[in-house]
C-alpha positions, 0 to 999 in steps of 0.5 A: 422190490423191483416188481414194486418200483417198477409199478409205482413208476408206470402208476406215476406215468399214469397221473403224469397223463392224466391232466391231457385225456380230454385234449387227446384224441388218441389215448393208445398210451393211457391204455397202455400205462394202465395195463402194464400197471396193472400187470406189473401190480399184480406180480407184486408178492402180497397182491399175486398171492392173495389174487391167485388164491382166489383164482384157484392157486393155479398161477392162473393170475401169472397168464393174466399178469402176462396177457395184460404185458403183451397188450400193454406193450402192443398199445405202447409201441402203436402210441409211440409210432404214431407219435413219431411217424404219422404216416398211414402205412403206421395204420396198417402196420398196427391192424398186422400188429394186432393180429400179432398181438392175438396169436400170441396171446392164444400162444400164452394161454396154450403154453401156459396150459401145459405147464403143472404148476400145482401151487401158487409161486411167486418165483413162477420161472424159478420154480416150473421154468425147467420145464420146456412148456414153461419155457416156451410160456415165457418165450413167447412172451418175451419174444414178442416183447423184444420184437416190438420194442426193437421197432419201436426203439428204432423209430424213436431214434430214426426221426428224432431229429425231425422233432421241432421241440427241444423236449420231444427230441429228448423224450425220444432218445429217453424212450430209445435208451429204454427200448435198447434197456428193453432189448437186453432184459429179453435176451437176459430173459431168453438166456435165463431160461435156456441155462434153466433148461439145461439145468445151469442154475447159477448161471441163472441166477447170475444173468438174473442180476443183469434181468433186474438192472435192466428192468430197473433202466428201462423203466426209468427212462422209458417212464420220464420219455413218455411223461416228459411231453405232457409235463413239458406241454402243461407247463409251456400252456401255464407259462403261455397263459401267463404271457398272454393275460399280461400282454391282453392287459397292457394292449388294453389301453392303446386298443381303447385309445385307437379303436374308441372310434370304430366301437362298430367294428371292434372287439366287445371289450367283455368279450375280451374277459369273458372268452375261454381262456384257449381264445386268449392268443385269438382275441390278441391277434384281434387286438393287433389287427384292429390298432393296425386297422385303426392307425391306417385309417387315422394315422394321426392316432399314432400320436396319442401312442407313447413309448410303452404302448409301441414296446407291448405292440412290439412284443405282442408281434414278436410273442405271436411270431406275425405281424399284424399287417398280415391277419390271420398269418400266424407264421407258426408250424407245428413243432411236433409230429402225430399223435403228440400235438397239443 
């Protein structure tokens, strides 16, 4: 049940990330989500049994799934670190991290090859964890995961206060909590590995409850944290589109009246209706500037503007965060960092 829940939650994250794919230059989070979701899906009992049967019934699919998991964790950490701290040193650390990832994958393959696992098992470590090679195989994977999520969680808590938008601060908080629970998960696994080698099966089984709870919590917090920014941005964009469209419609009247005599230099009316949606704010800004220019050239035009016209001008200025007397200076700074920029 835990595997099904974890896989479903991660695939849900993939669906949340899909709409923003075209707008992103770095797809590390999507790569991580798909890779981790694949690893968890391969561990679902019915899928694992059939898949491992096709691979010879020697639990090779467990090695495949665990390799996918460490690769996914690497890309997840890379994406979060670049989002929270877009310093150039992060890219250098990523290169070192990629080399470490390669070493870990090779170590997993070598340790797995030494495990005697003659039959397919959906409880690989429970059945074969008494072997030193199996304990090493498990420990290598989870020590790597523990190190990566520790650094990632620390970075999230360190930089969360620098995010201007509340939902980014909340997202990093959720991710940091998820990483903390993942560290607990790692400690539980390492403890179970040691207890299994010592023959303390009862203690190992009791500790497995901590593992199950940590998996549940870590996946939930991480997925909510990672899904929050793209979902919030999507809602924000739709809200912006509605507000911009409303202001453009209400501003059309005063713009038409004040710029009618300046048709040679004003915005093409057809362009206002046919430009891509992403240019709406630029068109709104242009209309504001043209109204201001017309009023400067002919102050008498102000008499043609009623209270509602003045109100919509004020609303448009406040919405854009600028004064139309200073075209081009929107007074807005990026409220997010790194790869989470819209």
